[in-house]
C-alpha positions in Angstrom: 50.6 -40.0 -52.5 50.7 -43.4 -50.4 48.4 -42.0 -47.9 45.9 -40.9 -49.9 45.7 -43.8 -51.4 46.0 -45.4 -47.8 42.9 -42.7 -46.7 40.7 -44.0 -49.4 41.1 -47.4 -48.9 39.7 -46.6 -45.4 37.2 -45.4 -45.9 36.0 -47.8 -48.5 36.4 -50.8 -45.9 34.4 -49.3 -43.6 31.5 -48.8 -46.2 31.5 -51.6 -47.4 31.7 -53.3 -44.4 29.1 -51.4 -42.5 27.0 -50.7 -45.1 23.0 -49.3 -44.4 22.9 -49.6 -41.0 24.7 -46.1 -41.3 25.7 -43.1 -42.3 29.0 -41.7 -43.6 29.7 -38.6 -44.1 33.0 -36.5 -44.4 34.4 -33.4 -42.6 35.9 -30.4 -43.2 35.4 -27.3 -41.7 35.7 -23.3 -43.1 39.0 -23.1 -41.3 40.1 -26.2 -43.0 40.5 -29.4 -40.4 38.6 -32.5 -41.1 38.1 -36.0 -40.6 38.2 -39.0 -43.7 35.1 -40.4 -42.2 32.2 -39.2 -39.8 30.2 -42.5 -39.1 26.6 -41.4 -37.6 23.9 -44.0 -36.3 21.0 -43.4 -35.1 21.9 -39.4 -35.0 24.3 -39.8 -32.8 28.9 -39.7 -34.3 29.8 -43.3 -33.7 33.4 -42.4 -34.5 36.1 -40.1 -36.4 38.3 -41.4 -38.2 40.9 -40.4 -39.5 43.8 -43.0 -41.8 47.4 -42.3 -41.3 50.0 -43.9 -42.7 52.6 -44.3 -40.3 53.6 -46.4 -37.6 52.4 -44.1 -34.9 50.4 -41.4 -35.3 49.8 -38.8 -33.4 46.9 -36.7 -32.1 45.7 -33.6 -34.0 43.9 -30.3 -34.0 41.6 -31.6 -36.8 40.8 -35.1 -34.9 40.3 -32.7 -31.5 38.3 -30.3 -33.7 35.8 -32.9 -35.6 35.1 -34.7 -32.1 33.8 -31.7 -30.9 31.8 -30.4 -32.6 30.0 -33.2 -33.8 30.3 -34.9 -30.5 31.6 -38.1 -31.9 32.1 -40.8 -28.9 35.4 -41.5 -30.6 38.0 -40.9 -33.0 39.9 -43.8 -34.3 43.6 -43.5 -36.8 43.4 -46.6 -38.9 47.4 -47.2 -40.1 48.6 -50.2 -42.0 49.2 -52.6 -39.1 48.0 -52.6 -35.3 47.8 -55.7 -33.6 45.3 -54.6 -31.0 44.2 -51.1 -30.5 45.7 -49.2 -27.9 44.5 -45.5 -26.4 46.5 -42.5 -27.7 44.2 -39.7 -26.0 40.9 -39.3 -24.3 38.7 -41.1 -27.1 41.3 -42.1 -29.1 42.1 -44.9 -30.6 45.1 -46.5 -33.3 43.7 -49.5 -35.2 44.0 -51.2 -38.2 41.8 -51.3 -40.9 40.9 -55.1 -39.8 39.9 -54.4 -36.5 37.5 -51.1 -37.2 34.6 -52.6 -38.7 34.1 -54.9 -35.4 35.1 -51.9 -33.6 31.5 -49.9 -34.5 29.3 -52.5 -34.1 30.0 -53.3 -30.7 29.7 -49.3 -30.0 
């Protein structure tokens, strides 16, 4: 249940911080792959975001499918504590809820 609350918090924080300049969607395929939040600007998917209530998330098949389907520039796993954003794969990163909005704005 804590993981679901964290996902909701991340979604709300990103949407409330970035507001009107971006478009926000939930993504789910017929096969069940899903991503908590995808962020678009000017018809380009800038970020696929998954909230993970764990200190060390692993890459997921759902993120890979989302990024491929939407041609997302980057994928982010947003965790409660992450002093510095780091890479866990090609264009996939772990970051904190306090850093994610600034990262997206800089894209």
